[in-house]
C-alpha positions as a Markdown table, in Angstrom:
| # | Residue | x | y | z |
|---|---|---|---|---|
| 1 | Met | -312.6 | 21.9 | 63.0 |
| 2 | Lys | -313.5 | 19.7 | 65.7 |
| 3 | Phe | -311.5 | 19.0 | 68.9 |
| 4 | Glu | -310.5 | 15.7 | 68.2 |
| 5 | Glu | -309.2 | 16.5 | 64.6 |
| 6 | Ala | -307.6 | 19.7 | 66.4 |
| 7 | Val | -305.7 | 17.3 | 68.7 |
| 8 | Glu | -304.5 | 15.4 | 65.5 |
| 9 | Lys | -303.5 | 18.5 | 63.4 |
| 10 | Ile | -301.6 | 20.1 | 66.4 |
| 11 | Lys | -299.2 | 17.0 | 66.4 |
| 12 | Thr | -298.1 | 18.0 | 62.7 |
| 13 | Ile | -296.5 | 21.4 | 63.8 |
| 14 | Lys | -295.8 | 20.6 | 67.5 |
| 15 | Asp | -291.9 | 21.0 | 66.7 |
| 16 | Asp | -292.3 | 24.2 | 65.2 |
| 17 | Leu | -294.3 | 25.9 | 68.5 |
| 18 | Ser | -292.6 | 28.0 | 70.8 |
| 19 | Asp | -292.5 | 26.7 | 74.5 |
| 20 | Lys | -295.2 | 29.3 | 75.3 |
| 21 | Glu | -297.4 | 28.2 | 72.5 |
| 22 | Lys | -297.0 | 24.6 | 73.4 |
| 23 | Gly | -298.0 | 25.7 | 77.0 |
| 24 | Val | -301.3 | 27.2 | 76.0 |
| 25 | Ile | -302.2 | 24.3 | 73.9 |
| 26 | Tyr | -301.2 | 22.0 | 77.0 |
| 27 | Gly | -303.4 | 24.0 | 79.5 |
| 28 | Leu | -306.2 | 24.3 | 77.4 |
| 29 | Tyr | -306.3 | 20.5 | 76.3 |
| 30 | Lys | -305.9 | 19.5 | 80.1 |
| 31 | Gln | -308.8 | 21.8 | 80.8 |
| 32 | Ala | -311.0 | 20.4 | 78.0 |
| 33 | Thr | -310.3 | 17.0 | 78.9 |
| 34 | Ile | -310.1 | 16.8 | 82.7 |
| 35 | Gly | -311.3 | 20.1 | 84.1 |
| 36 | Asp | -309.8 | 22.2 | 86.9 |
| 37 | Ile | -306.2 | 21.0 | 87.9 |
| 38 | Asn | -306.6 | 18.2 | 90.3 |
| 39 | Ile | -302.9 | 17.5 | 91.2 |
| 40 | Ala | -300.4 | 19.1 | 93.8 |
| 41 | Arg | -297.5 | 21.5 | 91.9 |
| 42 | Pro | -294.5 | 19.3 | 91.3 |
| 43 | Phe | -291.3 | 19.8 | 93.5 |
| 44 | Phe | -289.7 | 23.2 | 91.8 |
| 45 | Ile | -286.7 | 21.2 | 90.7 |
| 46 | Asn | -288.9 | 19.7 | 87.9 |
| 47 | Met | -288.8 | 22.8 | 85.8 |
| 48 | Val | -290.6 | 21.2 | 82.7 |
| 49 | Glu | -293.5 | 19.8 | 85.2 |
| 50 | Cys | -293.9 | 23.0 | 86.8 |
| 51 | Ala | -294.3 | 24.7 | 83.9 |
| 52 | Lys | -296.9 | 22.3 | 82.6 |
| 53 | Trp | -298.7 | 22.8 | 85.6 |
| 54 | Asp | -298.5 | 26.5 | 85.8 |
| 55 | Thr | -300.3 | 26.8 | 82.2 |
| 56 | Trp | -302.9 | 24.1 | 83.3 |
| 57 | Lys | -303.4 | 26.2 | 86.5 |
| 58 | Lys | -304.0 | 29.4 | 84.4 |
| 59 | Gln | -307.2 | 27.8 | 82.9 |
| 60 | Glu | -308.6 | 27.4 | 86.1 |
| 61 | Gly | -312.3 | 28.0 | 86.4 |
| 62 | Gln | -312.9 | 27.9 | 82.8 |
| 63 | Thr | -315.6 | 25.4 | 81.6 |
| 64 | Lys | -314.7 | 22.4 | 79.5 |
| 65 | Glu | -316.5 | 23.7 | 76.7 |
| 66 | Leu | -315.0 | 26.9 | 76.6 |
| 67 | Ala | -311.8 | 25.5 | 76.9 |
| 68 | Thr | -312.5 | 23.0 | 73.9 |
| 69 | Gln | -313.5 | 26.1 | 71.9 |
| 70 | Gln | -310.2 | 27.9 | 72.6 |
| 71 | Tyr | -308.0 | 25.0 | 71.9 |
| 72 | Val | -309.7 | 24.5 | 68.7 |
| 73 | Lys | -309.2 | 28.5 | 67.9 |
| 74 | Lys | -305.5 | 28.2 | 69.0 |
| 75 | Val | -304.8 | 25.3 | 66.7 |
| 76 | Lys | -306.1 | 26.9 | 64.0 |
| 77 | Lys | -304.1 | 29.9 | 64.6 |
| 78 | Tyr | -301.0 | 28.0 | 64.8 |
| 79 | Leu | -301.7 | 26.1 | 61.6 |
| 80 | Glu | -301.9 | 29.2 | 60.0 |
| 81 | Lys | -298.8 | 30.4 | 61.4 |
| 82 | Tyr | -296.6 | 27.5 | 60.9 |
| 83 | Gly | -298.3 | 26.0 | 58.0 |
| 84 | Asn | -301.2 | 23.2 | 57.6 |
| 85 | Lys | -299.1 | 20.0 | 57.1 |
C-alpha cells in the first residue's frame, strides 16, 4: 500500500479509531508531509489542538520517509483491527 492510498483508506475507519489511535495517525501524517513541527504549542485551553500538537511533537526528528513507512504500517494495522471497508 502506498502512502496516498493509506491516507484515503484511513478515512473509511476514522470513526472507529480511539482518540489515541487518531493521534498516532495525525502525528505520523504531519511528520510525513511537513516534517518536524513548525508551529508554537497552542494555548492550553484549546485541549484538542494541544493534543494534536503533542502527537506531532512526539515524531520530531524522524525523517519524512520513516514517518511515511510507519503511517502506512499503522493504517494497515488499524484496517485489520476495524475491518477494511
